[in-house]
N, C-alpha and C positions, 0 to 999 in steps of 0.2 A: 721299401713299400714300393717306390717306382720298378723296380726289377719284379720285383713281386705282380704287378698288375701289367707289365707287358708281357708277362708268360700269360694269364689269364685274368680277367675281369667278370666276375659272376655277379647275380642281384644279390645272393647273398649277404657277399662283401658291401656292395651298396647299401645294404639296408643297416648293417650294423655302422654304417659311416654317417646317413643319416638320422637313425637313431640317436647316436651321441650327441649331432649336431642340436636337436631340439631337445634334449632331456632337459626337464627341469626340475626344481624342488630336492627333498631330500637325497634323491638318488645321484643328482644331476651332482657332476665334479668340472670346475672348470677345465682341468688339463684335457680331461677328455673331448671338452668340446671346444678346446681349441684346435686340438691335433684332428678333428673332424674337417675344421674349417680349413687349416692347413691343407689338409691332402684334398679338398675339392680346387682348393686355389692353386695347388701345384700341378694336379693331374687334370687339368680343366677340360684339357680336349678330348684324355680319356674316358673322363665322367659323362661329358655334355649329351651324346646318344642315351644313356641309361638314364641320368636324370631328368632330362627334357621329354623321352618317350614314357617316364612314369608320370611326370606330372601332368603330361599332353593327355594321356590316358584317364588320370584323376579328371580333369575338366571335360572330358568327351562323352566319358561312361566308366564312373569310378564302381558301380556295384561289379561289374565285371573283373577289377581289379583284385588279386588276391591276395597282396601285402596289407598289413595290418594297420602301417603307415597311411594308408588312403586318406585316413578320417583327418590326417593333420597335414594335408599336401599343402594348406595355405600356410601353415607355419615352417614348413621346408623351402617354399618358398621364397620367402621374406627372409629365413637365414642364410638361403642359398645367393639370394641378389644383392646382399651384404657383403660376401665373400668373392662373388664371382659374377658382377651383373650382366657381363656380355653373353653369359651363356643359356640367359634365358630370354634373347630377344626374340626369336619365335616363340616364346610360352605366355608371355605377360599378355599381347593382344587377346588372349582368350577370355581376360577376366570380363572384357567387353560383353562376352556373351552373357557371364554370370550376372551383368549390371540388368540384362535385360530380360531376364527367365521370367514365369509367373510366380514362381518359389519366394515369397518375402525373407525367409530365415538364410537362402542363398543369397540372395541380394543384401543382406545385411553383412554378411559374412564378406563379401566382394569388396561392399564399402571400406569396411573395417581396413582392409587389408590394403587397400588402393589409398587408405589413409596415410596408413603406416609406411606404406613405399613413395608418397608426395612428400613425407614429413623428411625425408633424408635427405639432406640438403648437398651433399658432397657429390650426389648421382644424379641430380639434376633431372628427375625421372618425369617432371612435366615437359619440356623439352624434347625429352626423347619420345614419350611416347602422349602426343598432344593428342590423339584421336580419345584414348583412355580419359586424358584426364577432363575434355569435354564431355565424357558420357559421364564421369564421376560428378560434373557440376550440374548436370541433368537431374542425379539425383535428390537434388535439393528440392524439385518438385514432384517427387516420386508418389505415385498413390498410395502409399503406404505410410501414414504417421511415424511408425516404428525406424523404415527407412530415414525417413528425412529427420527423425530424432538422432539417428548413428551418424550420417553425413553431420550434421552440425558439430559431433562433439570430434568429429576429425578435423572441424574448418582452422581449428585455433593454430594448431601444429602445420596445417597447409600453409595458411597466412604467412606464418614465419617463416617458412622453411622458401614462400615465393610471393613476396607482399604485390607483385604486379599481375598476380595472377586472378585479379576480379574476384576474390572469393568474396571480400565484401558485400558486392552488389547482390551475391545470391545470400547473404545473410540477411541483407535487407528487405530482400523479397518475402523471408522465411518470418518476420518480425508480422506480416499479416496473415498469417496461415490460419486455416478454419480450426484448428486443435492447438488448444492451449496450451498444451505441452510443448510442442514446438515452437509456438510463440514464446513461451518462457526460456528454452534454450537456447533460440536465437539471440533472447536479452542477454544472456548470462555469459554466451561467447561473444556476442560484441563488446561489454564491458569489458572483458577479459583480455581483447584483443586491443580494444581502447588503451588497459592500462597499461600494456607494454610496448608502448610507446605513441603517449599522447601529442607527442610536437606533430608527427607524420600520420596519423590516423586520418580518416576522414570524418570530420567532424559533422557534417550532414547525417552521417550513422549514426552517432550517439545524441541528434538532435529528435533520428525516428525513435529512437530506444527511449527516449524520454517521453516518444506519446502513448507509451505501453502502460505508465503511469495512469492512462485512461481507459484501460481495458476492459471488458466487459466481467472477464475472470476475476475475483480477487485475487485468488492465488499468482495471476501474473503481476497484478499490479505490486503487490507483496515482494516477490522477486524481483521485478523491476527497482523498485526502491531501493532494497538492499544493496544492488548492484551498483546504481547508478552513484550512492551516495558514496563510494568505496572510489567511483571514477572522480568525483567533485573533489574529495579529499585529496586525491594524489594531484589534481587541477592546482588547489589551493598552494600546495606544496609546490611544485614548481615555480608557481607564480612570484613564490616568495622567495625562490633560490635564483630569479629572474632568468630561468630559462624559458619561461613562458610570457606572453602577454596577455591581457584580458578579451577573451572570448564569450561574445553573445550564444555561440552555440552550445557553452558549459555552463555558462549562466542562466541559461535557460532550465537547469536542472533544477534547482531550488525555486522557482517560478510555478513549474510545474508540479513541484511537491507539496508547493504552499498549497494549491487548488486541491490535493486531496482532504481536506480541510472540510470542503463543500461536499463529499459523498458520505451519504447517508446510510449507505446498503453493509457499511462495514464498521465494525466498534471501532477497529485497531486502525483506520483514519481520523475520526473525530480529535476536536482540537484536543484533548486531554492527552494523547498518544502524541499526537502532531508535535507539540511542545517539546516533549522528551527529545524526537526526531531533527526538529533546530536545532536546541540546545547541546545535545550530546553526540549527534553524529554528521551534523552538516559539516562542522570543521574540524580540522585535526587539533586534538587536545591542546598541545603548545603553540599554535598558529597565535604569532604577537596580534594584539588586538587593533594595530593599524594597519595590518592586512585583511583583518576582519572585517574594518570598516568601511577598507576599500572595496572589498566587495559587495557588501551591503547596498553602498552609493551605488556601484555597475548595476546590480540587482533592482536598485530601486528607479533606475534609467531606461528598467525594461518593464516594470510592474504597473499594471493596468489596477483601477480601483476596485475591482475584486481580489487582485495580492492584497493590496492596503488592508482591506477589512478583514481578511481571513491573519494577517498577521497582530493588526490591530486585536482580533478575539481572540486568537492566542496571546498575546501580551496581557489583555485585560483580566483574564482569567488566573494568568501566573500572581499577575498583581493583586488580585481581589484574596487572593492563597495566602501570598504574603502578608496580608494587612492581616486578614482574620488571626492567622498565625501568632501576630505580635500580640492580637488583642489577648488571644488564649494563654499565651505564656505569662501576659501580665495578672490577667486574671485568676491564674493557677497559683502565682504568689500570694495572691491577697486571700485566696481560699483557705492558705497553710494558717493565716492568721484568725480567719472568722469563715467558717463556712455556712451557706444558708440557701435553700432552696432557691431564691432569685440568684446567686452565684450559679449554682447547677443550671441552672434554665438556660444562664446567657454562654456557658459552654457547651451547654449540649448543641445550641442553636448556632456557635463556632461549628461544631464538628460536622453539621450539618453542611454547614456553608461551604467547607472546607472538601468538603469529601465530593461537592459536585465538580471539583478540577480534576478526581479521577476517573481511568476509565471504569471501575465497578464503584459505583457509591455508596450502596448498601455495606459491602465489605469492607470500604474503606471508613465509613464509619465506625463501623466495628472496632475498627484497628485502632482508630482515635481513642477509642473509649478504653481498650487495653491500654494504649499510650498513655494513657490520663492516670493507670491506675498503676504505674511502672514506680518503683520508688529509687530507679535511678537517677541523681541530679543530672550526672555527665551527658545524658542523653538530653535536657531540656538546654543546657549550656551549648552545649555545641551547635543546638536547634539557633540558639538566640547570636551564637558569633555568625553563623552562616547569612540569618538575616541582617547581620551587621556587617559584614567582610561587601566591600563596594566595586572590589574589582573581579575581572575572573579569575586572576592567577591566584589570589588569597581564597578567594571563596572554593577552588578546586582541591587546593592544599588543605583546608579546613575539613571538606567534604572527604576525602581520602584518608583522614585522620578518623575522622567519626566513622567512617566503616570500617578500618581497619583496628577500631577501637573496639566496636560491638562485636566484629568477627560475621563471618558469614553461617557459623553456626548458631548464632541469634534466631530464636522462633520466629520472629517478625523483621529480620532482615530484609526480604522484598519490601514490604513495606518502607520501612525506613530510608530503603534505599531510594525508593521514588518519592520519597516525602522531603530527602533533602535536597534531591535532584531541586524541585520543585522550590524548593524555599530558598534556591542559590539564586544570584546574579549571574546567569552563566547565561543568557542570551544578550543583553546590552546592559550596561553600566555608565558611570560619568565618565568612564575614561572614554568611549564612543563619543559624548558629548562634547568633551574637551577637545578630543581629535579633531569633530567636524566642526566645530567652531573656530579652531585654530587655521583651518587649512579655508576655510572661507575668507575669513578675514585676510590670509594671506594669497587668497585667489589660486591658490594649489587646484581647486578643482572647478577650474572654467567649461569644462567641457561638459560638466557635470552638475552643474550651480544648483539646478533646480531639482534634481534628485538627492544632491546633499542635502537642501532645504527640506523636502519632503521626509527625509530620513529622519532628520533632527525633528520633524514636529512629529512625526509619529512614536519617538520614544518620548519626548517631554509630555505628548498627550498622555500617555500611561503613567509616565514616572517622572512629575514635573519637579519633585525634589532633587532631580541629578542637575538640575540649573544651581542647586545652591553653590555659592562658593564662586561663581562664573556670571552673577549678575551684570559686574561692570565691563566685561566681555561682550555678553550680550546685548548690553544697551549702546555700546561703540557700533555694534555690529547694525543697529536697527536705525543708529544715525547716519550712519551710508546711505547713498542712495543710489539704490541697487536692486534689479526688479525682485527680488522675494522678498523686501519689507513689508509689503502689504500683507503677505499670508503670515509672516513670523510675526506680526504685530498683534494679529488676534491668540495667537499662541502663549507668545508671551504675559498677554494679561490671563489668560486661562493657567498658566505656569504660578505667576505673582497668587493669584487666588486661591490656589492650591497651597501655596508656602505659607499664607499669612492666616490667621484665626479670627474670629469674629472680633475681640479686643483690638485688632489691627484696621479696622474699617477706614479709619482714616486715611489709609496708607490709597486709597482708592479714589478717595476724596481730593485729596493732593494732588495723585495722578488726573485726574478727570480736571480740575480746575488748570493744571500746567498744560493739557492738550486742546482745550478750549482755547486758551491764550497764545497756542500756537497756529490756531488757525486763521488767525488774521494774517498770519506771517506769508501766507500762500505758498510755503514748503511743504513738500509731502501731507498734502490734503487728504488723496487716498488712504495714506496710511492711518492719520488720524481719523478719520472717518471708522475706519476700520478698528481702530482700537477705542475710538467711545463707544461704537456696537458689541463690542464684547462687553466693555465694563457696564454698560446698562443691563446686562445680563446675569452679571455677578454681582452687583453692587447697585440696587435700583435707587436706593437714599441717594449714592453720590450720583448718579445721573439725574435724578430728580431736582437736585440743588445745582445744578448749572442747564437744566433740561430750555430755560427762556432764553438763555442765550443761542444756544446749540441750533433750536428751530428757528430763532431769528436771522442766527448766519444763514441755515440751509434754503430757507425760503426766500431769505432776500439774495443772496447773492448767488444760490446755484438753481432753484429752479424757476426763479424770476429772471434769471440770466438770459439776453439775446445769444444766440451760438452764432460766433461767425465761420465756423469751419466747415468744408464742405463735408458731408456724408459720405463715404466710399461706397459702393457697388456693396450692396448686401449679400454674402455669402456664406458659407459655413468658414470659409478660410480666412473673409475680411476680419477686420477689426474696428470697433468703432470708435467714433471722435473723441478725443479729451475729455470735450463737454457733454456727451454723452455719458463716458464712462463715470466723471464725475457725479452726475445725476444718480446713474445703478448703485455707486458708493453710500450716496446720500439717503438714498431710500433704503437699501439693505440696514444702515444703520439706526434711522425709523423702523424701520420693521422689527430688529431686535429688541428695540427697546419696550415692546409689546409682547415681547416673547422671553421675561425673565425667566433663568434656571430655578429659582427658588424665589419665592412671595408673590405678591400680588405686583400688580402693575403701576401701582400709586393711582392717583386723581385723575390723569391725564385723560384724553377723551380720545377715540380712533377716529372719530368722523371725519378729524381734519385729514388724517392719513387716505382714510378713503376715499377722500374727494383727489387726493393727488391720483390716486391709481385708477380712478375712473376717466381721468382726463388723458383724453385720444393723442397719441402720438405718431406721427409718419415714420418714427425711427424704431426699426424692430429690435432692435436690441433691447431699446428703453420698453417697447411692448411686452419683450419677453420676459425681463424684470418685472414688471408691474404684475404680469399675471403669476410670476414666480412667489411674487409678495403676498398675494391674495390665497394662493395654496398654502403658504405657510401661516398665515393668518388664521386660518378657517379651521387652523388646529383647537384655539380657543376663542376666536372672536366671531365663528361661523354665525352667530344671530345678528350679527350687525352689518352682514354682507348683503347688499341689497339685491334685488333681481338683474338691476341693469348690469353691474359689478360681476356676477355670475355669469351671465353670459358674456359679456367680454371676456371674461377667464376663459371658460371652456371653448368659445370660437378660437382662441388661439391654436388651437389645435388643426385649425381648417387657416392657418396665418399661410397670404402667398409666397411667402419666403420657406421653402422647405424643411432647411435647416433650424428654422424658429421652430416651427410645427415639432419635428422631431426631439429637442431638447426638451418643450414643456410637454410632451408626451412620455420623457424618458422621466423626467422629477415627477411629473403627475402619478404614475406607476409605481415608481420606488415609495411614495408617500401613502397610497394607498395598499400597498403590499405589506408597508408596517402597521397599517390602520391608524394612521395617522391624522387622515383628515377623511372628512364624512364621502361616503360611499355615491352621492350625489355626481360628484365630479368626472363619475366614471362613462358619463353620458357623452364624454366630448371624444370616446374611443370612435364609438359610429358617426361622429361628424370628421374626423380625422380617414376613418376606412372610405369614407367615400370622395376622399382625394384623388386628383388623377396621379401625385408623384406615387412611383410603386414603393420606395423605401419608406414612405411615411402607409403606404398601404399594409405591407408586410409589418412594421411594428405594429402597428393598431390590430391587426389580426391576432400575433402573439401575444400581446397584452389583454385583450377582451377575453382569451380563452385561459388565460391565469387568472384573471379576475373572475370570471364567471366560475369556475372550479375552485378558485379558495373559496367566496363568499358562498357560493353555495352549500359546502362542506360548512362553514361556522354557523349558518341559518340550521342548518340540519341537526347541527350539535346545539345550538341554543334551545331548539326545538324539543328536542327529546329527551335534554337534560333535567330539566324543570330548575333549575338554578336560577335563571330568569325569565321573565314573560318574554315569548316570543314577539316580535314587530313585524310589520308589514318592511320597515327597512332596513333590515335583515337581508331581505332578497333580490339578487340581483336584478331580478325585472323591474323591480321599483323605479330604477335610472330611467326608465323609457317616460315616467312623467316628468321628468327634468327636461328629456329631450323633446317631447311635445312643447312643453313651454318655449324653449329655445328656439326652436322651430316656428312655433305660431307668432311668437315674436321678430323674427328674422323679416329682414326689409326685402329679401328675395323672395319675398312667399306668393304664390301667382296671383294675378290681379284679380279681381271679382268679374264672373262672368266668363273669364279663362274655360276655356273647353278641349285644350290641347294635352292630351293624354302625357305626350313626350316631356312637357311641361312640369307637369307634375311628379311623374317620375323621376326626371331629374332631381327636383326638388325633395322628394321622401325617400329619396335613397339612403340617408343616414338610420331611417326608420327603419327599413329593409333590414340593414346590414345588422342592427340591432338587433332586430326579433328572430334574425335568420340565427344570430349566433345564441340566442339563448334557448331557442329550442334546438338545439342540435346535439343529438345524444351523446357523440363522439366526444364533444369535449367534457363530461364527466362521466369519460369511461362508461358509456351504455347505461347509466343507469337511468331506466324509464320513468320512474318515480317520479324525481326530478323535474325531468323533462314534462312529464305530464300537470303537473303541480305547476310550474312555470307558465304552461301555455293557460291552464285553466285562471291564473293569477293576471296575465297578459289580459286575458277577454273581461276579467272582472274591472280592471282599470278603464280599459276603454269604454266598455259600459257607463261606469260611474262617468267619466268626461263629459261622455253627451250629456247628461244629466245636468251639467254644472255650467255656469255662465260667469264670464271674467267678471270678478268684484272691480276693480279698477278701468277698465275700457269694456264696455261692453261690444263695442264693435268688432271683438276679439274673440269672439263666442263661436261665430260660423267658420271662423279657421280650426279651432279645436274641434268641433263638430266634423270638420272635412277627414282631419288627422286622424280620428278616432276610428272613423267609418274605414279609412284605409287601414288602420291598423287592425282592426277585426278580420277584415277580408285577406290581410296577409298572414295573420296567425291560421287563417280558416284555410289560404290553400298550402301552406307549410305545413299544418298538421295532416299528415296521411290518415290518421284514424278518424273515422268519419263520424264515432259515437260522441268525441269529445267537440267535435265543431259546433258554434255559436249560430244557432239560427235566428239572427235579429233582422229587425224591421228597420232596412236604411232609408235615414231623416233625408239622404241627396241621393242623387241620381246613382241605384246601382250599376246600373251598368257600365258605366262610367267608371267608378269604384274598380270596377274589376277589370276594365280595360287598363287602367292605371298599374294594378299590381301584376297584370298579367306581362306587360312592357319589363316592369320591375324585376320579375322573376325571370324571366330571358334575358335582362342583360345582366345581371348580375347574379342570381342563385350559383349557375354554372361555376362563374369565378371564386365566387364565396365557397362554396362545396367544396373546390377541388384545394382551393388556398387550405382550409382549416382541415382536410383529411389528409394533405403532406406534412402537416403540421403534426397531426396527430401521428402519422408514420415513422415518421423522425425519432419516433421514443420508442418506437418499438424494433424489436430483434427478430433475427433470423427467423429465429423458430417460435413457433407462439407459445407464452410464457405459463399461461394459465389456462387450465383445462376449465377451469371453472368457470370463468370470462368466456369463453367458446361455449359452453352448454349453453349459458345462461342467456346469448345474444343469437343463438342458432335453433333452440329448442323450444317449439313455442310453449310446452308443459311447462316449462319453467316459467315461463309469464302469462300465466293463468292470471294470477292474482298482482297486478300493479297498483300496491297501494299506495296513496298520497301523502300518507302520512305515518308518522314515525311506529315501529312494531310498540313503542311503549305507551304510546296515546289512542293506537288502534281500537282498542277494547274497549275504553272510556268514551270513545264516539261512535260506537257502532249505534247503541240505541238512538242517538240524536239524528244518525244519518239514515234510519227508516222513515224517522216520522218529518226531517226536512225536505222539499224540494228544490231543483234548483233550474234555472231558465234551460242549461242545454244538459241536464239528466237525459241518460240512453232511455230508449221507449218511451218519451214523452214528450208530447208536443210543446210548444213552447208560445205561452201568450203575448203579449205587448207588455203587460205589466209585469210579468216575469222576468223579461228580458232586461226591462229596467231596474229592477229590483237587486242590484249588485252594491259593493261596498267601494267608496276607494276613500281608502283611513289616511288619518295623520300621521305624523312618523310612529305615536301610540295611540290612538284613538281616533273615530271619526263623529263622536259625538259634536253634538252643537252646544253652542253657548247662548242663554238668554238676554238680551240686550242689557239688561241690569247686572247680569254678571258680569259680562265684559266690562262695562263702565266702571262696575268697582275694582274690578282686577287692574284697570287701566289705572286709576285713580291710585289704586297703592302699591303701583310700581310705580308711577309719577311722585309718590311721595317718600319712595325709598331711591328716589334718583338711580333706578335701573334702567339702562338702555333697553328699548322694543327691539325686536326683528325685524326687520323689514321684508328679510325673506319666509318668516316665519307668518308675514300679514295677509299674505296670499290668501284670496275667500271668494266662494262659492255660493250662489242666488241659487236657491230651489226653482227649477222650471215647473214643476210639475209633482204634486204633494201625493202619496198612496193614500189610499182609503183607511189603514189601518194604521198610519203613524200620528200621532195625537199631535194636533194641530197649536202650534207655539209661534211666537216671536223670534224670527233668527235675523234680526238685525245686528251684524257685525262691524266693528269699527272696519274703516277700510284700510289700504293701505297707506292713502296719502295722510291719514288723518293721525295712521303711529307715527308714520315719516316727521309729520309736524310736531309729535308727543315728543318724538326722538330729540329734534332739535333743541327743542326746551329744555332736554334734559342737558344735553353737552353742547353748551355754548361753548364759542372760537372767539379766541383773541385777535386772532388773523382771519387776514381775505383769503376766500379758497384760492389756491396757490394754483398754477398751472404750469405746466413744462410747456413755454412756451416753443412751436416747433410750428413749419410752415403747416396751414390747413389743420391746427390743431381746433379742437371743439370742446366745450365742457360739458358733461354728463350730468346731470343731476340725480341724487340720489333717490329722489321722491316721486319720480316721475315712470316707476315700473308697474307691472304688474305680473302676476304669478298664479298658477294652477298648484295647489298643494305643496309649495316649497317650504316645508318647515322643518324648525330646528330638530336634528337626531336626540337631542337630549331631553325633550321637554314632555313634560306630564299633563296626561286630563286633566281637563278641569268641567265636569257637569255635575250638578244635583237634580238632575230630571232622568229617573231611576229607568222609567215606564222606556225610554228609549234604549238605557240599557238590556233590559230585558226583551226585547223585541228581538228575535230570531231573522226575519227578513224585512229590512225596512229599508225605507229611503234614509240615505245617510251624507252629510254635507260636510265637504272640508271646511274646516274654521281655523280662526286663529289662534294658535296655542301659546300662552304665557307662559306655562306651566311654573309651579312653586313647589312640585312635589307633596302637593297634599290630598290627590287623588291616586287612585290605581289605575294604571294603564289596561285598557281591554285586550279582548283576544284578539290575537292579529289573525287577520283576511286570511292569510295562507293557512293556519292553523283550521279555522271553520271553514273554508271550504275542502279541506283536506278530510277533515269529519264528514261533511256530506257526502265524499267519492269515495268513502274507506272502503265499501265492498262491492266496488266498481269493479268488473273482470275487463279491462281497457290495456292497451298499451300500444305506444309508439312503436315502429320497427327499428330494432337496435341496427343502427351503420357502423359501428364501432372495429367492427372484423373485417369490414370489405376492405380490400388490399394487403392484407396480411401474407406475408411470404412465410411460408412452409419447407422446413429443409428437407429434402428427400435424398437418400441414400444414393451415393454416387457408385459407378460400378470399380472394383480393383482393378481395372484391366489397363486405366491409361494412366500418362503423367498429369498432374493437374495444376493450374498456377491459380493462387488464391488471392484474393484481393484485401481490398481495406474495408469489406462487409464486416469482419470480424472486431471493427471498432466500434466501441461501444458508447452508445449515443445515448446518454443518463441525464434526465429531466435533473436539475437541482431544485432543492425546493428553499425557501425562504422560512426561517423559524419566525414565528409569529409569537 
C-alpha cells in the first residue's frame, strides 16, 4: 500500500479510506475500520495535505465541497484525531469559528465534537488547544438553551478527563439558568459528577444543587430530589465504610428534602409522599441502624424548628395510620363473629382516617373497601406481622415476603405495596431509641448531646411505646446531672402517660408525691418543676392532691426569695441568673396546671396566678416569661385576664430589650396563626412597628401582613358560608379598638393642653401603622372589596368611640376622643377614593388633627409602603403569573362594581340597601346626627342591658360561682341619645364592681405574691378600664326587642356575661356591607406596581443568568 501511494495519491483513494474509517451499523466491519486507521497512522505525512485540505474546506465552505463525505466531517475529524492527532494541529482551531457562528445547530455540533475530543484523556486536548477550551466553556452561557444543554451533557466526560479544568464552576452557574431544562440538566450532571468521586468533589457545588429543591419549577425540584437522594445514599455508604467523615454539605440534603413537605403547589411533595422518600429513598436498604442513627443525630444538629415540625408531621401521620390499621384488623376479627351496622360504621371511619395518609385519599378509601372484601387471610396476617415487627431489618424482610407472596400481577399490588410501607416501622424503631440512650449514657455523643436529646424526644413524642423495656435506663439518665434533663423530663412524663391506662392513674399520684418530696432537697429543681408541670397536664387529680404543697414551695421559696445574684446585661445571647431561671420554671409549672390536656382544671382559682403575672419586674427574661404565660392562658382563661394584664402583655412588643420584643412577637404570631389565642393581641404588631429597632420593625411588618391576609380570608368565609353567625371580632380591623385602649391608658400620652404636633405624631404612630396596613390593597392581593369594607368598618369604630365615655375613669374620655378624631382623619387621608371618605364634625381642633396626620404621613407612610411593597414583591416571580389579576387591577371596567359583601348575601341586602342611608353614602350630605349614628358592637352584639337584667345576671353568676371577666366588663356611657332610640335605663355594673365580685368568688389562701426585684411594683387587677374589650366567646343578652329592630340607632358597648341563651345579632361588617352593596366605588389597586415582566432576549449575545430563577414561595400555615 505504501508503494502504491508513493506512485500516486488520489482523492478517490482518500474517500475510500475515510469512508471505511467512519462506517457504522451493519455495513461496518471492524477489519475495514482498523485497516483505514492503520493506513492513516502509517502514511500520516502523505495523507496530511489531503485530509487537512478536505476538512478545512468543509469548515470554510462546505457547500463548495463535492465529496459526499462532507456531511460527516465532524466524525472524520474525531476518528482521525484518535489515529493521528498531530495531523490536525492546523485544523482543530477552526472549531472556534463554529462555536461563534450564528447558526444554533452548527454550534451544537461543534460543542458535541469538542466535548468528545476533550474527553480523550490520553491526548491532553485541553492543554494543546487552550483557547478552544476557553471558548468551549463560554458555551455554558450561550444565548441558546439548546447549546447550553449540549455543553452540560459533555461536561461530565470533560470533568473526569480534566478535574482541574474548572468545569464545575461553569456547572454551578447553570444551576441558576433562566431555562428550567438547563437547570435540571445542570443538577443531574453535578450529582453524577459528585458520585464519581465524593471525597474530592467540591462540596459547595452539592450545597448549590440542593438549593434546586426550592426551584420554582416542579420538574426541576423532582429531578433534583431524585439525584440528590442517590448522592446521599452513596455518601452514607462511604461513611459506613470509613472512607468519609460526616459533612454538613451532604447532611444538608435531607434538611432541604424535609422542607419540601411545606410545598403546597405539588402533590408529590405533600407529607403523604415525603414519608415514602424518608423511609425508602434516604438511606441504603442494608445500612445498619447504628449508622442511620448517627446520620439522624448529625441532621438534628442542623435542624431548625421547621425541620423538626415537618418530621414530626410525617411521623405523626404514619403513627395514626398504624394505630388505625391495628383497630381495623381487630374489628375485622370481631366482624366475623358478629356483624352489625355499628361495626361497619366503625370500619368505614377507620378507612376514612387511614386514607388521609395517602396521596389520593378518595382512591385509597376505595381500595380499603376492596381490601376488606378480600378472602385471603394471608394478606391480613402479613399486615399484622408488619405492625408487630419493631426492627427495621425484620420489617423489611416481612414486607419483601409479603410483596413476593401477592406478586406484581395482583390487581391491587400498587396499593398493597404502598400500604405495607406505611405499616412498617421503616423510619424509626426501638433500636434507634436503644442506641441513643446507650451513647448518651456513655457520653458517646458529647459533640452532639443536644441533637441526640432532640432526636430522642422527637421519636418518643410520636412513639412513646418505644420506651417499653428501657424505663430503668431512662430513669438513670434523668438522675444524672446534665444539661438535657430539663427537656427530657417532660417527655418522660408524656411517655409514661402514653404507656399507662386509666386504671394505672396511681402511678402519677406516686410519682407526683415523690417529686414534691424531692423539691425540698434542692437538687435538680428545674427538672422537678418541669416534671410537675407535665403531670399537671396529664393527671389533674394527681396534681390536685399535692397542690397545696407545691404552691407553698413555689410561693415561699421561689417567688418570695431574695435574689443575691447580679443579673448580666440583657441581650439575645446572655442568659438570666439561676434565680430568674428558677422563677421562670415555677411560672411555667403553674401555667401548665391551668391547661390540662384532658378534663377540667379542678377547683383551683386563677386570680392568684394572674396576680403573679401582673407584678412588674425589671428582669427582661422574667417579663418575657410572664407575657408568654398570659398568651398561653388566654386560650382558656381570657375572660379572667384584666385590662391591666392585657396592656402589660401587648406592651412587651415595645420592650426596651429588642430581643425580648422579637421573641414575644414570634410566640404571639405562632399562636395567632394557629388561631389559639384571641385576635385582640394582634394590636401588639402596630406597637412593635413603631419601634426604632429595624429587626423588630421588619418582623412586625411581616407578621401583620400575614395576620391581615389570613384573618380577612377567614372572616370572609364565615360571612359567606352561613354556617355560623359572622362577628365583628372576626375582622382584623377590630384590633384597632384594643390598640386605642392601650394608647389611651399609656402613661406617655401627651399631657393636657399639649399643642405640639410632633409629640402627638410620635405617640400616635402605632395607630397610623395599623390603619395603613389595614387599608393596604397589596396585602390582600388587590381585593378592593375587602379594603373598602375595612375602611368603612374603621370609620364606624371611630365614630362609635367618639360617642362613648370611659366607664371606670371619665377623665380618660378626652383621650379616646382625640384618638378617634386622629383615626378618622388618618383613614380619610389614606383613602384615595373620595366617595368613601367620612365627612365628620370634629370635636377637637380640626386643623391640629390634620397637621398631626400630615406629619405622620410624611414620616411613616413612605417607609411603610416601601417595606410592605418589597414584601409583596418578594413573593412575585419574574413573569406575571395571572392575567386575571393583571386585568382586574388595571382595567377600570373590571372594577365597576366593588361589592362590600359576599356574592351570596348581595341579593338579600339589595332591598335594605335602597332604604337605608348612612352618613358617608355617596352623593348625600352628612348631617351631624347621621355622623354619630354608627355602631360599635360587642364581640357578639351591641345591644345594652337594663339594670335589672344585669343585676339578675350577676346574681346568677355569683350563685354559680363563675368568674367574671374583668376584660369583658369595660362599659361605655351614653353622651347623647338619638330621638328615635327608646329611652331606657342603661346603668351597667362597673369594672370595679365586677372585680370585687370576682374576688368574692375566688378567695385566696395565700397573700398576693411578688417577684421581688429592684423597683418592682404591684399592679392591682381591679384598677383598669377598657373600651369594648369583651370576650370573643360571649353571647348577647337582651330582651329589648325594639332596639334589635332599629335599623340605625345609637348603640353602646356593654358588659356581656353571656350564657348562650340569646342569639347573636348581625355583625357590623355585614350590616354596613349591605348598605353599600350597590355602590360603584373602589380603591385603586396597587398590588401590581413594581412587578417585573420578562422580556424576550435577542438570540445574538452570550448571557449570564443569575439567581432570579430561584423561587421565593410563601409557605402557608395550615389551619
